[in-house]
C-alpha positions in Angstrom: -6.9 -15.1 -42.7 -8.5 -18.5 -43.3 -9.9 -20.7 -45.9 -13.5 -19.3 -45.7 -12.7 -15.7 -45.2 -10.1 -15.6 -47.9 -12.8 -16.8 -50.3 -15.6 -14.7 -48.8 -16.7 -13.3 -52.2 -17.6 -16.9 -53.3 -19.5 -18.1 -50.2 -23.2 -18.9 -50.4 -25.8 -18.8 -47.6 -24.9 -22.2 -46.3 -21.2 -21.4 -46.0 -21.9 -18.0 -44.4 -23.9 -19.7 -41.6 -21.7 -22.7 -41.1 -19.9 -23.5 -37.8 -16.5 -23.6 -39.6 -17.0 -20.1 -41.0 -18.1 -18.7 -37.6 -15.2 -20.4 -35.8 -12.8 -18.8 -38.3 -14.5 -15.4 -37.9 -14.1 -15.5 -34.1 -10.5 -16.5 -34.4 -9.7 -13.0 -35.8 -8.4 -10.1 -33.8 -11.3 -7.8 -32.7 -10.3 -5.1 -35.2 -9.9 -7.6 -38.1 -13.2 -9.1 -37.2 -15.0 -5.7 -37.3 -13.6 -5.1 -40.8 -14.6 -8.5 -42.0 -18.2 -8.0 -40.7 -18.5 -5.1 -43.1 -17.5 -7.3 -46.0 -19.9 -10.0 -44.8 -22.8 -7.6 -44.7 -22.2 -6.8 -48.4 -21.9 -10.5 -49.3 -25.1 -11.4 -47.5 -27.0 -8.8 -49.6 -25.8 -10.4 -52.8 -26.8 -14.0 -51.8 -30.1 -13.0 -50.2 -29.2 -13.5 -46.5 -30.9 -10.8 -44.5 -28.9 -8.7 -42.0 -31.3 -9.7 -39.2 -30.9 -13.4 -39.9 -27.1 -13.3 -39.9 -27.1 -11.2 -36.7 -29.1 -13.9 -34.9 -26.6 -16.5 -35.8 -23.6 -14.2 -35.0 -25.0 -13.3 -31.6 -25.6 -16.9 -30.7 -22.0 -17.7 -31.6 -20.7 -14.7 -29.7 -22.6 -15.9 -26.6 -21.1 -19.3 -26.9 -17.6 -17.8 -27.4 -17.9 -15.4 -24.4 -19.0 -18.3 -22.1 -16.1 -20.4 -23.2 -13.6 -17.6 -22.6 -15.2 -16.9 -19.2 -15.0 -20.6 -18.2 -11.4 -20.7 -19.2 -10.5 -17.5 -17.3 -12.2 -18.9 -14.2 -10.3 -22.1 -14.5 -13.3 -24.3 -15.5 -11.9 -25.4 -18.8 -9.2 -28.0 -19.1 -5.7 -26.6 -19.3 -2.2 -27.3 -17.9 -0.6 -25.1 -15.3 2.2 -23.4 -17.2 5.0 -21.2 -16.0 6.2 -17.9 -17.4 8.5 -18.3 -20.3 10.0 -14.8 -20.6 13.7 -14.2 -20.9 15.3 -13.2 -17.6 12.2 -13.9 -15.6 11.5 -16.0 -12.5 9.6 -19.2 -12.9 6.2 -18.1 -11.8 3.1 -20.2 -12.4 0.7 -18.7 -14.9 -2.1 -21.2 -15.2 -3.6 -21.6 -18.7 -1.8 -18.6 -20.1 0.8 -19.1 -22.9 3.8 -16.7 -22.5 6.9 -16.0 -24.4 8.9 -12.8 -25.4 6.2 -11.9 -27.9 3.6 -11.5 -25.2 0.8 -13.3 -23.2 -1.9 -15.3 -24.9 -4.9 -17.6 -24.2 -5.6 -20.5 -26.6 -9.2 -21.1 -27.3 -11.1 -23.4 -29.7 -11.7 -20.3 -31.8 -8.0 -19.4 -31.8 -5.5 -17.4 -29.7 -6.6 -14.4 -27.6 -3.9 -11.8 -26.8 -3.7 -10.2 -23.3 -0.6 -8.2 -24.0 2.0 -8.1 -26.8 5.0 -7.9 -24.6 6.2 -9.7 -21.4 4.7 -8.3 -18.1 4.2 -9.9 -14.7 3.6 -9.0 -11.0 7.1 -9.0 -9.3 6.4 -7.9 -5.7 3.5 -7.2 -3.4 3.6 -4.3 -1.0 1.5 -3.3 2.0 1.8 0.4 3.0 2.6 0.7 6.7 0.7 4.0 7.0 -2.5 3.2 5.1 -2.5 -0.7 4.9 -3.3 -0.3 1.2 -1.8 -2.8 -1.2 0.4 -2.0 -4.2 1.9 -4.2 -6.8 5.3 -3.8 -8.6 4.9 -4.8 -12.2 7.9 -5.6 -14.4 7.6 -5.5 -18.2 9.8 -5.8 -21.2 9.6 -2.9 -23.6 11.9 -2.4 -26.6 14.4 -4.9 -25.2 14.6 -3.3 -21.7 13.0 -4.4 -18.5 11.1 -1.6 -16.8 9.2 -1.6 -13.5 6.3 0.4 -12.0 4.5 0.3 -8.7 0.7 0.7 -8.9 -2.3 0.5 -6.6 -3.8 -2.9 -6.3 -7.1 -1.6 -7.7 -5.4 -0.5 -10.9 -4.9 -4.0 -12.0 -8.2 -5.2 -10.7 -10.6 -3.5 -13.2 -10.5 -3.1 -17.0 -11.3 0.6 -17.0 -8.4 1.4 -14.6 -5.7 -0.8 -16.1 -5.9 1.1 -19.4 -4.2 4.1 -17.6 -1.0 2.0 -17.7 -0.7 2.7 -21.4 0.9 6.0 -20.4 3.8 4.0 -19.1 4.3 2.2 -22.4 2.3 -0.9 -21.4 0.3 -2.1 -24.5 -3.1 -2.2 -23.0 -6.3 -1.1 -24.7 -10.0 -1.3 -24.0 -10.0 -4.5 -26.2 -7.4 -6.5 -24.3 -7.8 -4.9 -20.8 -10.0 -7.6 -19.3 -7.6 -10.3 -20.4 -4.6 -8.5 -18.9 -6.5 -8.0 -15.7 -7.3 -11.8 -15.5 -3.7 -12.7 -16.3 -2.1 -10.5 -13.7 -4.5 -11.5 -11.0 -4.1 -15.2 -11.8 -0.3 -15.0 -11.7 -0.5 -13.1 -8.4 -2.9 -15.7 -6.9 -1.0 -18.7 -8.1 2.3 -17.4 -6.6 1.1 -16.2 -3.2 3.8 -18.3 -1.6 6.5 -16.7 -3.8 5.3 -13.1 -4.0 5.7 -12.5 -0.3 4.1 -9.4 1.1 6.7 -6.6 1.8 6.3 -3.5 3.9 6.3 -0.2 2.0 5.8 3.5 2.6 5.2 6.7 0.6 6.8 8.8 3.3 10.3 9.6 4.6 11.2 9.5 8.3 10.6 7.4 11.3 8.7 4.1 11.1 9.0 2.7 14.6 12.8 2.2 15.1 13.7 2.5 11.4 14.2 5.6 9.3 13.2 5.8 5.7 14.9 6.0 3.2 17.8 4.3 5.1 15.8 1.2 6.2 16.8 -2.0 4.4 13.5 -3.9 4.6 11.0 -1.1 3.7 10.4 -0.2 0.1 9.4 3.3 -1.3 6.1 2.9 -3.1 5.2 6.5 -4.1 5.3 6.8 -7.9 3.0 9.9 -8.0 5.6 12.3 -9.4 7.8 12.0 -6.2 10.3 9.5 -7.5 12.7 12.3 -8.4 12.6 13.5 -4.8 13.3 10.0 -3.5 16.2 9.6 -5.9 17.7 12.9 -4.9 17.8 11.7 -1.3 19.1 8.2 -1.8 21.8 9.0 -4.4 25.2 9.5 -2.8 27.7 11.5 -4.8 31.3 12.5 -4.5 33.5 12.1 -1.4 32.3 12.3 2.2 35.7 13.7 3.3 35.6 16.5 0.7 32.1 17.4 1.9 33.3 17.3 5.6 36.3 19.4 4.9 34.1 22.1 3.4 31.7 22.0 6.3 34.6 22.3 8.8 35.8 25.3 7.0 32.4 27.0 7.0 32.0 26.3 10.7 35.1 28.5 11.2 33.1 31.5 10.0 31.1 31.2 13.3 28.1 32.7 11.5 25.0 32.1 13.5 22.9 32.1 10.3 24.8 29.1 9.0 25.0 27.4 12.3 21.2 27.5 12.8 20.4 26.6 9.2 22.7 23.5 9.4 21.5 22.4 12.9 17.8 23.0 12.0 18.2 20.7 8.9 19.2 17.9 11.2 16.9 18.8 14.1 14.0 18.2 11.7 14.3 14.4 12.6 13.9 15.2 16.3 10.5 16.7 16.0 8.6 13.4 15.8 10.5 11.7 18.7 10.1 14.8 20.9 6.4 15.0 20.1 6.5 18.7 19.0 5.2 20.6 16.1 6.8 21.8 12.8 8.6 25.2 12.7 10.2 27.4 10.1 13.7 28.8 9.9 14.0 31.7 7.4 16.9 33.9 6.3 16.2 37.2 4.7 18.2 40.0 3.2 19.3 41.5 -0.1 20.5 39.7 -3.2 24.1 38.4 -3.4 24.5 37.6 0.3 24.6 33.8 -0.1 21.1 32.8 0.9 20.8 30.1 -1.8 24.2 28.7 -1.1 23.3 28.5 2.6 20.2 26.4 1.7 22.4 24.2 -0.5 24.7 23.8 2.5 21.8 22.6 4.7 20.3 20.4 1.9 23.6 18.6 1.1 23.2 16.8 4.4 20.3 14.8 2.9 20.6 14.8 -0.9 21.3 16.6 -4.1 21.2 20.4 -3.5 21.2 21.2 -7.2 18.2 22.7 -9.0 15.6 20.0 -9.5 17.1 18.0 -6.7 16.2 18.1 -3.0 15.4 21.8 -2.8 11.8 22.5 -3.8 10.9 24.6 -6.8 9.9 28.0 -5.6 7.2 28.0 -8.3 5.4 25.0 -6.8 1.8 25.5 -5.9 0.7 25.4 -2.2 -1.0 22.0 -2.9 2.1 20.6 -4.5 4.2 21.7 -1.5 1.6 20.0 0.8 2.1 16.8 -1.1 5.9 17.2 -0.8 5.6 17.9 3.0 3.6 14.7 3.4 6.3 12.7 1.5 9.2 14.3 3.4 7.3 13.8 6.7 10.3 14.1 9.1 12.9 15.3 6.8 13.2 19.1 6.2 11.4 20.9 3.4 13.6 23.5 1.7 12.3 26.3 -0.5 14.5 28.8 -2.2 12.9 32.3 -2.4 9.6 31.9 -0.5 8.3 35.1 -2.1 7.4 33.2 -5.2 5.2 30.9 -3.2 3.7 33.8 -1.3 2.7 35.6 -4.6 0.6 32.6 -5.5 -1.4 32.6 -2.3 -3.5 35.7 -3.0 -3.1 37.5 0.3 -3.7 34.5 2.5 -0.1 33.7 3.2 -0.6 33.6 6.9 -3.1 30.7 6.4 -0.4 28.8 4.5 2.2 29.3 7.2 -0.2 28.3 9.9 -1.1 25.1 7.9 2.6 24.2 7.4 3.3 24.6 11.1 0.2 22.7 12.2 1.7 19.5 10.6 -1.6 18.6 8.9 -3.1 19.4 5.5 -6.7 20.0 4.5 -9.3 17.2 4.5 -10.5 16.6 0.9 -13.3 14.5 -0.5 -12.8 11.9 -3.2 -14.9 10.9 -6.2 -17.0 8.7 -4.0 -17.9 11.6 -1.8 -15.9 10.1 1.0 -12.8 11.7 2.7 -9.3 11.1 1.5 -6.6 10.5 4.0 -5.2 13.9 5.0 -1.6 14.8 4.5 0.6 15.0 7.7 4.2 15.8 8.6 6.4 16.6 11.5 9.5 18.5 10.2 11.4 21.7 9.9 10.9 24.0 6.9 13.9 26.0 5.8 13.5 28.9 3.4 14.8 32.3 2.5 13.7 35.6 0.8 14.5 39.3 0.5 11.9 40.3 3.0 11.0 39.3 6.5 8.7 36.3 6.5 7.3 37.3 9.9 6.5 40.8 8.7 4.5 39.3 5.8 2.5 37.1 8.2 -0.4 38.6 10.1 -1.5 35.7 12.4 0.3 35.5 15.7 -0.1 31.7 15.7 1.9 31.5 12.5 4.5 34.1 13.5 5.5 32.4 16.7 6.5 29.3 14.7 9.0 31.3 12.6 12.7 31.7 13.6 14.2 34.2 11.2 17.5 35.9 10.8 18.3 39.0 8.8 21.5 39.0 6.7 23.4 42.2 6.5 26.6 41.0 4.8 27.7 38.0 2.7 27.8 34.6 4.3 30.6 33.0 2.2 34.0 34.1 1.1 33.5 32.5 -2.3 29.9 31.3 -2.7 30.3 30.1 -6.2 33.1 27.7 -5.2 31.2 26.5 -2.1 28.1 25.8 -4.2 30.2 23.7 -6.6 31.6 21.6 -3.8 28.1 20.8 -2.5 26.8 20.0 -6.0 29.6 17.4 -6.2 29.4 16.0 -2.7 26.1 15.3 -0.9 23.8 12.8 0.7 26.3 11.1 3.1 25.8 12.8 6.4 22.0 12.4 7.0 22.2 8.7 7.3 25.2 8.8 9.5 23.5 11.3 11.8 20.3 9.2 12.1 22.3 5.9 12.7 24.3 7.7 15.4 21.0 8.8 17.1 19.7 5.2 17.1 23.0 3.9 18.5 23.1 6.4 21.3 24.1 5.1 24.7 21.2 5.2 27.2 20.6 4.2 30.8 18.6 1.1 31.7 14.9 1.6 31.0 15.6 4.6 28.8 15.4 5.0 25.0 17.3 7.3 22.8 14.1 9.2 22.1 13.4 9.8 25.8 17.0 10.8 26.4 16.9 13.4 23.6 13.6 14.7 24.9 15.0 15.1 28.4 18.1 17.0 27.2 15.9 19.2 25.0 13.8 20.0 28.1 16.9 21.1 30.0 17.9 23.5 27.2 14.3 24.7 27.1 14.5 25.4 30.8 17.6 27.5 30.2 15.8 29.6 27.6 12.8 30.1 29.9 15.1 31.4 32.7 16.7 33.8 30.2 13.2 35.0 29.2 12.2 35.5 32.9 15.5 37.3 33.7 15.3 39.9 30.9 11.6 40.5 31.3 11.1 39.9 27.6 8.7 37.0 27.7 8.9 34.6 24.7 6.3 32.1 23.5 7.0 28.4 24.1 6.2 27.8 20.5 9.4 29.7 19.7 11.5 28.4 22.6 10.8 24.7 21.9 12.1 24.8 18.2 15.1 26.8 19.3 15.8 24.2 22.1 15.8 21.4 19.5 18.1 23.3 17.2 20.5 24.0 20.1 20.5 20.4 21.1 21.3 19.2 17.5 24.1 21.8 17.3 25.7 20.7 20.6 25.3 17.0 19.6 27.0 17.6 16.3 30.0 19.3 17.9 30.3 16.6 20.6 29.8 13.6 18.3 31.3 14.7 15.0 33.2 18.0 14.7 35.0 18.4 18.0 36.0 22.0 17.2 34.4 23.8 20.2 32.1 25.8 17.9 28.5 25.9 19.0 25.6 28.4 18.7 25.8 31.1 21.3 22.6 30.6 23.3 22.2 34.3 24.1 22.7 35.3 20.5 20.1 32.7 19.4 17.7 33.8 22.2 17.8 37.4 21.0 16.6 36.3 17.5 13.2 35.3 19.0 10.3 37.7 19.1 8.7 38.7 22.4 5.0 38.2 23.1 4.3 41.9 22.3 6.0 41.5 18.9 4.0 38.3 18.2 0.7 39.6 19.3 -1.5 39.7 16.3 -3.5 42.7 17.5 -0.4 44.7 18.4 0.9 43.9 14.9 -2.4 45.0 13.5 -2.1 48.3 15.4 1.4 48.8 14.0 0.2 48.0 10.6 -2.6 50.6 10.8 -0.2 53.3 12.1 2.3 52.5 9.3 -0.2 52.3 6.5 -2.1 55.4 7.4 1.2 57.3 7.6 2.4 56.0 4.2 -1.0 56.9 2.7 -1.1 60.4 4.2 -2.8 61.9 1.1 -6.0 60.1 2.1 -6.1 61.8 5.6 -6.7 65.4 6.3 -5.3 67.6 9.0 -7.8 68.9 11.5 -7.3 72.4 10.1 -8.0 71.4 6.5 -11.5 72.2 5.3 -11.3 71.3 1.6 -10.8 67.7 0.5 -7.7 66.8 -1.5 -7.7 65.2 -4.9 -7.3 61.7 -3.4 -10.2 59.9 -1.8 -10.6 60.9 1.8 -10.5 58.0 4.3 -10.5 60.2 7.4 -8.5 62.9 9.2 -6.1 63.6 12.0 -7.1 65.4 15.2 -5.5 66.3 18.5 -7.3 65.9 21.8 -5.5 67.1 25.0 -2.2 67.0 23.2 -2.8 63.4 22.1 -2.6 62.8 18.4 -5.5 60.7 17.0 -6.6 59.4 13.7 -10.2 59.2 12.5 -10.7 56.4 9.9 -14.1 56.1 8.3 -15.5 52.6 9.0 -15.7 51.5 5.4 -12.1 52.6 4.8 -11.0 51.0 8.1 -12.6 47.6 7.1 -10.9 47.7 3.7 -7.5 48.5 5.3 -7.8 45.7 7.9 -8.8 43.2 5.2 -5.8 44.2 3.1 -3.5 43.5 6.0 -5.0 40.1 6.6 -6.4 41.0 10.1 -9.8 40.7 11.7 -11.6 43.9 12.3 -13.9 42.8 15.2 -11.1 41.1 17.1 -8.7 44.0 16.8 -11.2 46.6 17.9 -11.9 44.4 21.0 -8.2 44.5 21.8 -8.0 48.2 21.1 -11.0 48.8 23.4 -9.4 46.8 26.2 -6.1 48.7 25.8 -7.9 52.1 25.6 -6.6 52.9 22.2 -10.0 53.6 20.6 -12.7 56.0 21.4 -16.1 54.5 22.3 -19.6 55.7 21.6 -22.3 56.1 24.3 -23.0 52.3 24.2 -19.3 51.6 24.5 -19.0 50.4 20.9 -15.5 50.9 19.4 -17.0 52.8 16.4 -18.2 56.3 16.9 -20.5 58.7 15.0 -18.4 61.5 13.5 -19.3 64.7 11.8 -17.9 65.0 8.3 -19.1 67.6 5.7 -22.4 68.1 7.6 -23.0 64.3 7.6 -22.7 61.8 10.5 -20.4 58.9 9.6 -19.4 55.9 11.7 -15.6 55.9 12.2 -12.9 54.3 14.2 -10.9 56.9 16.2 -7.5 55.4 17.2 -5.0 57.0 19.5 -1.6 57.2 17.8 1.7 56.3 19.7 2.7 59.3 21.7 6.2 59.6 20.2 4.7 59.9 16.7 3.6 63.3 15.5 2.6 64.4 12.0 3.7 67.4 10.1 1.5 69.7 8.0 1.7 67.3 5.1 0.6 64.4 7.2 4.0 62.7 7.5 4.9 61.1 10.8 7.9 62.7 12.4 10.3 60.5 14.3 12.1 62.3 17.1 15.9 62.5 16.9 16.4 60.6 20.2 14.8 57.4 18.7 17.9 55.2 18.2 16.4 52.3 16.2 18.0 51.9 12.7 16.0 53.0 9.7 15.9 50.9 6.6 17.2 53.8 4.5 19.8 55.0 7.0 
């Protein structure tokens, strides 16, 4: 260690308090110095030097040492302006720091201080185009390999934040953190003319006239667990022509489910230029019909459709999916088996759907009690499941953003073979499609965005005419997404496939729900009718006098040949909450439509006699074609032609 410290057991008071001994002590690494201080304390006791006396001398020396280091770090001490001396590293100025492949050091009169025991330096400076926040790309040599990481500027600005980089293998501790911070910031400052600021983004999609990730002069700076998603999009695998041949073969099936899925995947990038809101396309049906392969078909446009690639994990939490939506931005989010997400949302699935289709996440506070920047997106969401997504959603505002198609038979002749083709060949067509959009021929004074918007408006007009002609009014919130899908489908045929196969507009129009179907209150009414019928054991017939074994929620009665159901108010509120509807709002609608009996004050709840007690109840009129038998089952007349699920 040194002449004095090696002979510590022989030192007297004069030697223990000498400048030479203290210089040698402060030349030690912090850990070695701490161990040596224990030995010094024992020696001081033997030679009669009190602990307090030695501490006064030690603290004076420590103050002198810290001031010298501080002066050197602030450039007040003499020192030459060196350059980085790492293998395979650019010649960046590093000031007073000594660098080689063993690490970064600072020479002081007391010895050498270590900032890091391996090469590391700031390689690039980024400014995020969305937030204007700065990030730094660090390159570092670890076990013979150069690695890189992009971090927030504040991470390398303070000692307590930079220690988090130890998780990435960077050898930084609370002891050397302040030196590493000084080194990195000095290198960045000394090379401001070399480390030119570059544009970066943490989101895919449109940035003015460029599209990320296909833009050449914009870097992706999102390292928060989304790098695998970025890699799944940018990696191109297999042969474009093999992918195209499979797509052309699938198009010959002329299945509207596959046509809409494929076109919607590409129409996602039109939502931002057209200034519209996100929407959902969902396929539902039994197992083994090819729903997952259909999603892989649509995903292969952009990236790797394999598990763990572009398609989102169905077990992801709603918060994780919000982060992913923010990153995808204008590119489609794809979720295989939406039911697994739904099960995590504890009965508030409508809220989740509504949030997705609003294009904006929740505002959240940060540790400083300020607001974080909220997440935002403008894209299409493709998903599938065994049950109708619209049927599981109670809010009309959410339902009318869903275009869904029921599958009744298999989509593919050989789904296993088709899936293998798309696992081998993917990621080519999305960039081609985007580049073709931007190169579109336009009239003078027109942009490709305005041209697409006008043509989408024309298709929207066709859909509205169809709606008026058939008397089945559709919501604009459903018509607009369909118009964008139809435009993308026609553009694909005209620009790429030339096979005369396009989506039949009438068939697509028939998939949309009418306003009556979308009405949240009407759906609530249908929910009540269905649920009370399925739970008939809780409702007595008018002729019954003794309660059944099950809890009684109410009873049926007939007034002027009109079947009605009396539901006790507490049971009614419980049922409404279970369905995700609002009791007060529904009763107002039922009152306006004369479906509920009113009391003397015209309130939609009415005092009702039950077992010699007066109980508040909701008395609803049942649909006229529905009658219940003696057991309380609803009887459906034979002339009803709608298909039953168990037919």
